[in-house]
ROMARNU-143577 format. One record per residue (C-alpha): residue in one letter; x, y, z; residue number from 1. Coordinates in steps of 0.02 Angstrom, whole numbers, m for minus. Layout:
// ROMARNU-143577
<r filo="a" east="X" north="Y" up="Z" miro="NUM"/>
...
END
This chain:
// ROMARNU-143577
<r filo="m" east="6" north="14" up="12" miro="1"/>
<r filo="n" east="63" north="164" up="m53" miro="2"/>
<r filo="r" east="32" north="337" up="49" miro="3"/>
<r filo="a" east="m105" north="395" up="m68" miro="4"/>
<r filo="d" east="m191" north="233" up="m20" miro="5"/>
<r filo="q" east="m166" north="248" up="158" miro="6"/>
<r filo="h" east="m256" north="417" up="157" miro="7"/>
<r filo="s" east="m391" north="337" up="67" miro="8"/>
<r filo="q" east="m413" north="176" up="185" miro="9"/>
<r filo="p" east="m518" north="200" up="335" miro="10"/>
<r filo="r" east="m454" north="248" up="500" miro="11"/>
<r filo="r" east="m407" north="109" up="613" miro="12"/>
<r filo="p" east="m515" north="120" up="791" miro="13"/>
<r filo="r" east="m428" north="157" up="934" miro="14"/>
<r filo="r" east="m358" north="37" up="1052" miro="15"/>
<r filo="e" east="m433" north="0" up="1211" miro="16"/>
<r filo="g" east="m369" north="124" up="1339" miro="17"/>
<r filo="h" east="m321" north="262" up="1234" miro="18"/>
<r filo="r" east="m441" north="416" up="1252" miro="19"/>
<r filo="a" east="m467" north="572" up="1137" miro="20"/>
<r filo="p" east="m392" north="734" up="1173" miro="21"/>
<r filo="p" east="m497" north="846" up="1286" miro="22"/>
<r filo="p" east="m601" north="972" up="1187" miro="23"/>
<r filo="p" east="m530" north="1144" up="1192" miro="24"/>
<r filo="p" east="m591" north="1259" up="1324" miro="25"/>
<r filo="p" east="m744" north="1390" up="1298" miro="26"/>
<r filo="p" east="m689" north="1540" up="1228" miro="27"/>
<r filo="v" east="m658" north="1687" up="1351" miro="28"/>
<r filo="p" east="m818" north="1811" up="1341" miro="29"/>
<r filo="p" east="m779" north="2002" up="1329" miro="30"/>
<r filo="p" east="m776" north="2089" up="1480" miro="31"/>
<r filo="g" east="m928" north="2159" up="1561" miro="32"/>
<r filo="p" east="m960" north="2323" up="1608" miro="33"/>
<r filo="d" east="m931" north="2300" up="1786" miro="34"/>
<r filo="q" east="m762" north="2224" up="1767" miro="35"/>
<r filo="v" east="m603" north="2309" up="1792" miro="36"/>
<r filo="v" east="m481" north="2292" up="1630" miro="37"/>
<r filo="y" east="m286" north="2290" up="1659" miro="38"/>
<r filo="g" east="m183" north="2357" up="1530" miro="39"/>
<r filo="p" east="m32" north="2295" up="1470" miro="40"/>
<r filo="p" east="131" north="2339" up="1566" miro="41"/>
<r filo="h" east="208" north="2499" up="1533" miro="42"/>
<r filo="e" east="347" north="2601" up="1569" miro="43"/>
<r filo="l" east="348" north="2672" up="1734" miro="44"/>
<r filo="t" east="331" north="2867" up="1775" miro="45"/>
<r filo="d" east="469" north="2956" up="1860" miro="46"/>
<r filo="d" east="438" north="3032" up="2027" miro="47"/>
<r filo="a" east="521" north="3103" up="2160" miro="48"/>
<r filo="t" east="682" north="2991" up="2150" miro="49"/>
<r filo="e" east="772" north="3067" up="2297" miro="50"/>
<r filo="r" east="745" north="3085" up="2474" miro="51"/>
<r filo="r" east="851" north="3169" up="2621" miro="52"/>
<r filo="f" east="847" north="3102" up="2804" miro="53"/>
<r filo="d" east="945" north="3079" up="2966" miro="54"/>
<r filo="v" east="1015" north="2932" up="3049" miro="55"/>
<r filo="d" east="1087" north="2944" up="3220" miro="56"/>
<r filo="g" east="1149" north="3127" up="3179" miro="57"/>
<r filo="r" east="1200" north="3100" up="2997" miro="58"/>
<r filo="e" east="1107" north="3157" up="2868" miro="59"/>
<r filo="w" east="1086" north="2997" up="2710" miro="60"/>
<r filo="l" east="1017" north="3030" up="2546" miro="61"/>
<r filo="a" east="906" north="2877" up="2459" miro="62"/>
<r filo="k" east="884" north="2876" up="2282" miro="63"/>
<r filo="v" east="783" north="2775" up="2167" miro="64"/>
<r filo="s" east="910" north="2656" up="2046" miro="65"/>
<r filo="g" east="814" north="2558" up="1960" miro="66"/>
<r filo="k" east="622" north="2506" up="1950" miro="67"/>
<r filo="g" east="541" north="2347" up="1902" miro="68"/>
<r filo="a" east="380" north="2249" up="1899" miro="69"/>
<r filo="t" east="370" north="2068" up="1930" miro="70"/>
<r filo="g" east="227" north="1947" up="1932" miro="71"/>
<r filo="t" east="73" north="1874" up="1836" miro="72"/>
<r filo="g" east="m118" north="1875" up="1842" miro="73"/>
<r filo="r" east="m260" north="1979" up="1800" miro="74"/>
<r filo="a" east="m224" north="2099" up="1954" miro="75"/>
<r filo="g" east="m62" north="2178" up="1870" miro="76"/>
<r filo="l" east="109" north="2168" up="1905" miro="77"/>
<r filo="g" east="204" north="2203" up="2079" miro="78"/>
<r filo="m" east="299" north="2356" up="2060" miro="79"/>
<r filo="v" east="498" north="2346" up="2139" miro="80"/>
<r filo="l" east="618" north="2479" up="2181" miro="81"/>
<r filo="t" east="796" north="2473" up="2199" miro="82"/>
<r filo="v" east="858" north="2613" up="2337" miro="83"/>
<r filo="h" east="1028" north="2675" up="2348" miro="84"/>
<r filo="f" east="1094" north="2750" up="2515" miro="85"/>
<r filo="y" east="1218" north="2884" up="2496" miro="86"/>
<r filo="e" east="1302" north="2974" up="2639" miro="87"/>
<r filo="a" east="1250" north="3166" up="2606" miro="88"/>
<r filo="a" east="1437" north="3215" up="2636" miro="89"/>
<r filo="v" east="1490" north="3095" up="2483" miro="90"/>
<r filo="p" east="1333" north="3089" up="2366" miro="91"/>
<r filo="a" east="1429" north="3032" up="2219" miro="92"/>
<r filo="t" east="1468" north="2848" up="2303" miro="93"/>
<r filo="p" east="1318" north="2731" up="2353" miro="94"/>
<r filo="r" east="1357" north="2646" up="2512" miro="95"/>
<r filo="f" east="1209" north="2532" up="2553" miro="96"/>
<r filo="e" east="1071" north="2460" up="2422" miro="97"/>
<r filo="s" east="897" north="2401" up="2468" miro="98"/>
<r filo="l" east="745" north="2328" up="2376" miro="99"/>
<r filo="i" east="555" north="2378" up="2416" miro="100"/>
<r filo="a" east="385" north="2341" up="2357" miro="101"/>
<r filo="g" east="289" north="2492" up="2285" miro="102"/>
<r filo="r" east="283" north="2631" up="2160" miro="103"/>
<r filo="r" east="359" north="2792" up="2237" miro="104"/>
<r filo="l" east="506" north="2844" up="2361" miro="105"/>
<r filo="d" east="420" north="2993" up="2429" miro="106"/>
<r filo="t" east="278" north="2891" up="2502" miro="107"/>
<r filo="l" east="392" north="2808" up="2649" miro="108"/>
<r filo="f" east="397" north="2909" up="2811" miro="109"/>
<r filo="d" east="574" north="2950" up="2870" miro="110"/>
<r filo="a" east="548" north="2811" up="2998" miro="111"/>
<r filo="e" east="536" north="2685" up="2874" miro="112"/>
<r filo="l" east="693" north="2741" up="2753" miro="113"/>
<r filo="r" east="784" north="2728" up="2931" miro="114"/>
<r filo="d" east="731" north="2546" up="2948" miro="115"/>
<r filo="l" east="768" north="2500" up="2775" miro="116"/>
<r filo="l" east="937" north="2576" up="2787" miro="117"/>
<r filo="r" east="975" north="2473" up="2934" miro="118"/>
<r filo="g" east="911" north="2320" up="2846" miro="119"/>
<r filo="a" east="1014" north="2359" up="2676" miro="120"/>
<r filo="r" east="1156" north="2271" up="2599" miro="121"/>
<r filo="e" east="1333" north="2353" up="2588" miro="122"/>
<r filo="i" east="1378" north="2413" up="2413" miro="123"/>
<r filo="v" east="1547" north="2326" up="2373" miro="124"/>
<r filo="i" east="1649" north="2446" up="2246" miro="125"/>
<r filo="p" east="1791" north="2330" up="2150" miro="126"/>
<r filo="d" east="1970" north="2344" up="2221" miro="127"/>
<r filo="d" east="2044" north="2334" up="2040" miro="128"/>
<r filo="g" east="2061" north="2520" up="1997" miro="129"/>
<r filo="r" east="1894" north="2538" up="1904" miro="130"/>
<r filo="p" east="1784" north="2676" up="1946" miro="131"/>
<r filo="p" east="1613" north="2646" up="2009" miro="132"/>
<r filo="i" east="1453" north="2648" up="1924" miro="133"/>
<r filo="d" east="1353" north="2798" up="1926" miro="134"/>
<r filo="p" east="1169" north="2738" up="1967" miro="135"/>
<r filo="g" east="1078" north="2885" up="1879" miro="136"/>
<r filo="s" east="1159" north="2863" up="1702" miro="137"/>
<r filo="g" east="1215" north="2683" up="1719" miro="138"/>
<r filo="r" east="1396" north="2727" up="1664" miro="139"/>
<r filo="a" east="1574" north="2738" up="1764" miro="140"/>
<r filo="s" east="1589" north="2890" up="1863" miro="141"/>
<r filo="r" east="1774" north="2970" up="1844" miro="142"/>
END
């Protein structure tokens, strides 16, 4: 039997124990007037990206150095901010880094910033002569 004959022959019955694939799921109906429709991810808007606050008599700067979104689902994405902490006396070199859930740095109270700084990780600057990276531009600062 050649290939052309195979297509004209009736199919063999399925063997016992094999099932047909399940039917496809029903189509999703369009949203009703009372349902919230979430749009696709979009570029995050700029906000106040720098805050000054005191910890034990020393002034610190908190600056947003990165933003992102994570997660899936109908309710949208969870926003994440990377915050770098600088001593106000040396504002060119970040000392600590932390991640926070949220959209804006300016909504945090000073006490929350102090707690965030106390739990932040120290930023290690390479000791091989390379200049540190400026978080604002992403380029080496000289």
